[in-house]
N, C-alpha and C positions, 0 to 999 in steps of 0.2 A: 797447752802445747798440743798440736795435732800432728798427724803423720805428714811427711813432706808432700807438697802439692803434687797431685797425680800427674800433671803435665811434665814434671821433671823426670818421670820414670821412662827409661828407654824401652821402646817396643822392639823386641827382638824375636824373629820367627824361628821356630825349631826347624831343623832339617827334615825334608821329606824322606821317610825311611823306605827301605825295601820291604815289601809286604811278603811275609813267608807264605808258602803254598797252603799251610795249615789254616791261615786266616782268610783264604779266598772266598769262603762262604759268607763272610761278614761284609757289610757295606764298606766300600773302599775308603770313604772318608772316615768312618768310625774305626776301621782297621788301622789306619795311619795314626790316629790318636792313641789307640791302645798300644801299638808297637813302640811308639815314642815313650811309653811308660813301662816298657819291659814286658809287655803281655804279648807273647808270640804264638800262643795256642789257645783256642777257645776253652780248653779245659781250665785255664787259669782264671776265667771269669765265671766258671760253673759253680754256683753256690751250694751244690749238693754236699751234705755233710759227710758223705762217704769219701770225699776227697780230702777231708781234714787230715793233718798229720797225726799219726798214732800216738796215744799217750805213752806207750812203752818207751818212746825215744826221749822222753823228758827225764833228765837225770834226777834221781832221788825219789821218783814218784812211787815206785814199788814199796819202798820202806814207809813212806808217808801213808799210803793206802792201807798197809798192814796195821800200822798203829791206829789209824782212825777206825778201821773195821773192828778191831778189838774194843775200842772206846765205845762205839755204837752198841755192840753186843753186850758190853758189861755196864752200860748206863753210866759211863764216866762223865764227869763234869768238864765240858769243853769251853774254853774261853778263846774267842776270836779277837785278835788285836789287829785293827785296821790302820788306815792312814787318813789324814784329813784333807784328801783331795778326792775328785770324782772317781778316779780309778780305785782308790782304797775304799770309798764308800760303796761302790757297786760290788766290789769283791767281797766286802763284809756282808752285804745284804744277800748276795748269791750263796755264800757259804751257810749263813743262818738258815735260809729257806731250804737249801738242798739237804743239809744235815737233819733238820727237823722232818723233812719229807721222807728221809731214809730211816727214820725211827729213833733218832737221838732225842732224848727228852730233856737233857740238861745242856742247852746251848745258850751261851751268853756272849755278849761282845762288849768291847770297850775301845775307845779311840783316844789318842793323845790330845791334850790341849796344847795348841801351838806355843802359848806363853809359858805354861807351867812345866810341860813335859818335854818339849822339843819333838823331834821326829821319831815315830815308830816305837818299838818295844824298848822300854827303859825302866830302870829301877824305880824312878819317881812315879811312873804310870802304874806299875804293879803295886807299889805302896798305897797309892790312892785307891786302887780297886779293892785291895785286900781290906782296907779300912772300912769299906762299905759292905763287903761280902760276908756271908756267914761261914764260909769255908774256902780254902784255896782251891784253885783249879787242878784237875788231874792232867788235862791236856791244854797246852797253849799253842794255838795255831795262828801264825802271823800271815797276813795277806798284804801284798804290795809293800812289804818292808821286812827288815830283819837281817839282811845279808851282812850288815855292818854292826849289828846290835850285840856287841861283845858283852858290855856291862849288863844289858837287859837279859840276855840269855843266862849269864852267871847268876843274876838275881832270881830268875825263874827256877834254876836248878836248886837253889837253896830252899825253895818251896816244895821240892820233890816233884815238880811238874815235868811231864814229858813235853819237849819243845819241838814243834814242826815249823820250819821256816818255809814259806812260799813267797817268792820274790822274783823280780825280773831285772832289778838294778845290777850294774856290773859289780862283781865281787872284787875284793882286794886279794893280796897275796896269801892271806890266811883267812880262815872261816870261823865263825862262832861255833862253840861246842854243842850244837843242837843235835837232837836224836835223828832228825831228818832235815835235809835241805833240798828243796825243789826249786831249781832255777835254770832256765835254758842257757844261761851264760856261764855256767860253771865250766872249768877247764875240762876238755874232753867231751863236751856235750855234742850229741849227734842230732839234737832237735833243730830242724832247719829254720824255724821261725825264731831267730834270736830277738826279734823286735816285739814279740808278744807282750801285751800289757799285763799288769798284775792281776787284773780280773780274768784275763785269759788263762794265766797259770792256775788260778783258783778253779776255773771251770774244768781244766784238765785233771786237777787233783780230785774234784768231785766225781768226774767221770770214772777215774781209776778206782775210787772208793766204791762206786755203785757196782762196777764189774767184780770187785773183790767180794762184796756182800752177796752178789748174785751167785758167784761160784760156791759160796758157803751156804746156799739155800736160805739166806736170810729172808728173802721176799716170798718164800713159800709159806710163811707163818701168819699171813693176814695183812702184812704191810705191802702196799702197792709199790711196784718198782717204778720210781719216778722217771718221767721224760725230762731230761735235763735241758732239752732244747727250749722248753717253755720259759727259761730264764736267759735266753740269748739276747733279749732286749737289754738286760743289765750289762752283758758282755760288750754289746755294741756301744752303749753309752760310755762305758769306762775306757774302751779302746780308742774311740775317736777323741774323747776329752783329754786323754793323756798324750795325744799328738804323736803316737808311735807310727812307725812305717806301716802303710797298708800293703804288706806283702800278700802273696796268694792266700796264705792261711788266715791272716787277719781280715782280708777282704771277705772271705767266706763267713767268718764269724759275724762281721758287721752286716753283711747282706742278709743273713738269716735273722739277726736281731731286728733290722729295719723291717723285714717282711712281717714279723710279729707285731711291731708297732703299727704298721700300716693296716694290718688286719684287725687292729684294736684288741689284740690278745696279749698285750704287755701288762706289767704290774700296774696297779692303779696310780702309783706315785708318778710314773713316767707320763701317763695320760694327763694327770693333773698339772705337771710341769709344762706340758704343751698348752694346756688350757689357759693357765695364768699368763702365758706369753702371747696369747691370742693366735696360736698356731693350731692347724688341724693335723692330728697325727696320721690321718689317712694318706697324707701327702708328705710324710716325713722323709727327709734326706739326711745323708751323713753330715751335711753342713748344719742342719738343725741340731743334730746331736752335739756338735762342737760349739755352736754359738747360741743355742737356746737352752738346752737341758744342762749341758756341762757347766756353764758359768753359774747357773743358779745353785747347783750342788756345791761347786767350789766356793761360792761366796760364804756359805756357812762355815767351812773350815778356815777361811781367811779371817773372818771377823767375829764369828760367834762360836758355835759348837757343831761339829760335823754330825753329831748324833741326830740333829734335826734332819739332815739329809738322809741318813741311814733309816731313820724311823719313817720318813716319807716313802722310801723304797720298800720298806717292810709292811707298810699299811695295806691291809686287804679290804678295808672299808673305803669306798670312794670319797665319802664325806671327810673322813680323817685325813686321807691323802691330800684332798683339796686344801685343808687347813694348813698342813705342813708345807704344801707347795706355795701357798700365799705368803707364809712366813719367809720361805726361801726367796721368793720374789722381792719382798721388801728388803731383805738383807742385801740382795744383789743391787738394788737401787742405791743403797747406802755405800756399797763397794764402789760403784761407778762414781759417786760423788767424791769419795775419798781419793780415788785414782786421779780425778781431775784436779783436786786440790794439790796433790803431790806433783803432778806435771806442771801446774801453774807455779808452784814454788820453785821448780827448776828453772822455769822461764824467767822468773824474777831474779834468781841468782845469776843467770847468764847476763842479763842486762846490767845488774849492779856491778858485775865484774868487768864490764866494758865489752861484752860480746853482743853483737847484734843478732837478730833471729837467724839469719843465714849462717853465721858462724856457729851458733848453737846447734844447727843441724848437723854439723860435723866437726867436733873438736879435733885439732890436729894431734895433740899429744895423747898417746894411748893411756897414760895415767889418768886422763880426764874421762875415760870410759868407765872408770870406777867411781860410782856416785854414793855419797853419804849425806844424809840430813837427819839430825837428831829428832825431827818431828815426824819422820816417816813411820808408817805402820808396817810391821814385818809381814802381815798377811797379804799385802798388796804389792810388795816389791817385785815379785815375779812378773806381774802384769806390766809394771812400769818398765822393767828391764826389757820386756818384749817390745813395748812401744818405742823405746829408745833404739833398740837394735834395728827395728824397721826404719826408723827415721834416719839413723846414722849409717846403716849398713855395716856395722861393726859389732864385735862382741862387747857385751856390756854386763857389768855387775852392779847391782844396787844394794846398798847396805842400809840397815835400820837397827835401832837399839833392840836388844833382846828384851830388855826391861825398861819401859819408859820412865820409871822412877830413877833409873841410873843410866841415862842415855849415853854416857861415855865410858861404860864399863865393857860389857860383852856385846858384840855385834853379830847379826846374822845377815847373810847375803843370798841373793838369788841371781843367777846369771843366765843369759840367753846368747846364743851364738849364731853364726852364719855358716853356710856350707864351706867346708875346707878347714874349719877350725874346731877341733874336737875339744870341747870345754873341759871335760873331766881329765883328759890327758894333759891339758894345760895346768890344771891344779896338781896333778901327780908330779909334773916336772917342777912346779914351784915348791911342793912339799919335799922333793928330793934335795933341792937347793937349800931350803930352810925348814928342817923337820919340825921345829917348834912354832912355825908361823901360824898354823891353823889348829883349832881344837878338834875339828872334824870337817870332813867334806865328802861329797858324793855326787852322783848324777850320771849323765851320759853325754853324747856328742853335742847335742843342741841345747841342753839345759843342765845346770848344776847348782848346788848350794853348798854353803860353808858357814862356819862360825869362827870368830877370832876375837882377840882383845882389841879394844879401841887403840891402844898404843902400838899395835902392829899394822894399823891401816896404811900408814905411809910406806912401810916395807912391802905390804901387799901391792900397793900401786906401782912401786918401783919394779918389783919382780914381774908383775903382770905386763908392764910396758916392755920389759926385756923379752918376755915370751912372745908378745905381739910382733916384735921386730922379726921374728922367725917366720911370720905368716903374711908378710906384706903382699905377696903375690895373690892372696885370696881376697884382698880387699877391693871391692868394685868401686869405680869412680862415682857411679850413681846407681840407684835402684833399677833393676831390669825386670820388665814384664815379658816373660816367655810366652809366645802365642803359638797356636796351631795353624796359623795362617788365615787367609780370608775365607769367608763363606760366600757362596753364590746366592743369588736371589731365590733359587729353588731350594737352597738349604736353610735359608732364614725362615723356617716354618715351625709351626707348633709340633708337627710330626717329628722333625729332627730333634727338637728340644726334648720331647718325650723319650726318644731313643737314648739320648744322652743320660737322662735321669734314671732310666731303668737298666742301663748297660752294666754298671758296676758302681759300688760306692767309691767316691772320690775322697782323697785326703792326703796325708803326708806321703811323699814319694810316689803318689798316684794322683797328681793334682787335677782338680776340675778343669776341663778345657777352657782356654781363653782364645778368642779369635780377634782378628783385626781387619778393618776395612776403612775405606775412605767414604765419607758421607757428606751430603749437603744437609745443613741444619735448617730446617724449615720453621721451627718454632722453639722457643725457650721459655719455660715457666718456672720461676723461683719457688722453692718450697722451704718451709721453716726459716723464714726471714732471710732467704738467700744462701743458707748453708748447703742446701741441696738443689738440684735442678731436674725438672722433667723436660725431656726433649722429644721433638718429632723429627725424624730423620728420613732421608731417602738415600738408598745405596747408589754410589757412583760406580761406573764401569771400571775405569782405571785411573784416569787423571781428572783433576777438578774441571778441566775444560770440556770433558765429554758429558753426554747426556746422562741423567739419572735413570735407574731401572728399578722395577719391582714396586711393591706397595709401600706406603708410608709405614714407618716403624716407630714404636714408642720405646723410649729409653729413660733410665733414671741414673743420675750421677750423684752419689752420696759424698758429702764432705768436701766438695771441691770449692765451695764458697765463691769468692770473686777471682779465683785462679783459672776460670774457664778460658779456653783459647779465643783468639780474636778471629774475626772473619766468619764466613758462613760455610767453609769447607774444612772439615776436620778429619784427621786420621785418629781413629779410636780403637782401643783394645777393650774387649767386652766379654762378659759371659752371657749365655742365653738362658733365660728363665721363663717360667710359666706363671703369669699373674692370674690368680683365681679370685673372682669377686662375684658374689650373688649367683653362684652356679655356672658362671661363664669362665672360660679359659682363653687367655690371649697371650701371644708371644710378647716378651719384654726383654730388652737388652739392659744389662747391668754394667755400666761403664767402669772400667778399672783405671784407664789412663788415656791421655789424648793430647794431641798438639794440632796446631793449625796446619792444614794440608797444603 
């Protein structure tokens, strides 16, 4: 199963905005793009770290810094508990590196195994760690998890450990009894960037710790005061990979991290991940972090052991980092194959139940947006849910057995949503109606997870369908590609493409610009047995009957197969890209959607 044919996506132009006076110094075309993304002052795209939100506004951070400062000075044993995704892996690596640089000598980390432990800090995870350790930890520091770890915190307290939770996920009505909880989404929080990733929260905690130790003259005794900006490459990767909103604060963190990667001043593991993907980090973009580095880290947590990913990010020797990166690359290939198997299984199910492929694109009954197959791998269900969400333009939950040896006992699910449907709020409403329905759940607006018993699956489907009936107005009839309008021949240049790439990081809620124009198709060359196409285009002035203008343009259309439009005049939506080959740079259009003009 592939995404819906691109020509079925409706091309819809954004409204041309009023340009504020503050943006008058910026190229008018670029200014319009930025204003449409809520950027109305040049300061918002200024990456200088002096504009970062102050750590003092982060709730719980002072208490956490005090505890950690005491731990560093007293040589306490600190155990970092991360998560099995890229956000958790980068946060773990960041804290290990920062704490050791600040003089902590007993810093260790552990990560849950998806199959054995489930998510985050848990009694099972602590039991397994204690079984291999020679002594219990003095401090337990969670990163990117813990806000719902009631049982895990209780187990940690029985070890007489001091527990610090750092997390960014939405809290429930009650909080675990930890000694400190750092989370920008706590009630009453004044921290303006509620969308900061788990690694971003960890960065702020390490910054607060450094300032606390500085105030205590800790760095006057021979330990160098570390420059935490040296690890913003980790923050950038975790932030983009976790698909959080790129608000002003997150954009600065990502921009600074990208600058370090481009200057080849990143940790060896990130350089190695670019290398095994055949990418040059000198030209790294936020897209590369989300589609090159992030998936290779995430693959380890999905199918193997995320410690491979953390060890890659902790490696200081380029040779070791390369070996870890090669392993992660192999696991990612395995993940892709498994994903395709699961999607193909769904396609067969659709045909065997009487659905043709078009019907499978959009099941009518919302109960059918809840998918279960006892052969599914729980490490890949989030990706499959995302693929189906894009294909159907509907919220989707995909379930898999928690234990493949008992496929119809306990199930785990991952959900993905569309704008206007807050997925965690949907689960909260369902839990209110049926308090015993789910064993646990959590997440945020666009993604959520849960666990339940197999015998509750039909009830979940029924209640989910009831919830979806409340959101009908948010369901689009077809996928929409929002564009920033047409480009002129004078704008379809390498110079303008470079301006776009260096303007600001693009990502969630600050999407990379897409443009649309009408073209004459001069040449079509199939690639990969016709799955993709290379095109030679010429810009049309306005209508197909008018002469073409400007130089010939090269374009690539991935995944369109035999769904390319008819005729030789096409209306195309596209991104502009820079193709680098043998030291040469040329403009290239990346087609997103298109129809016959």
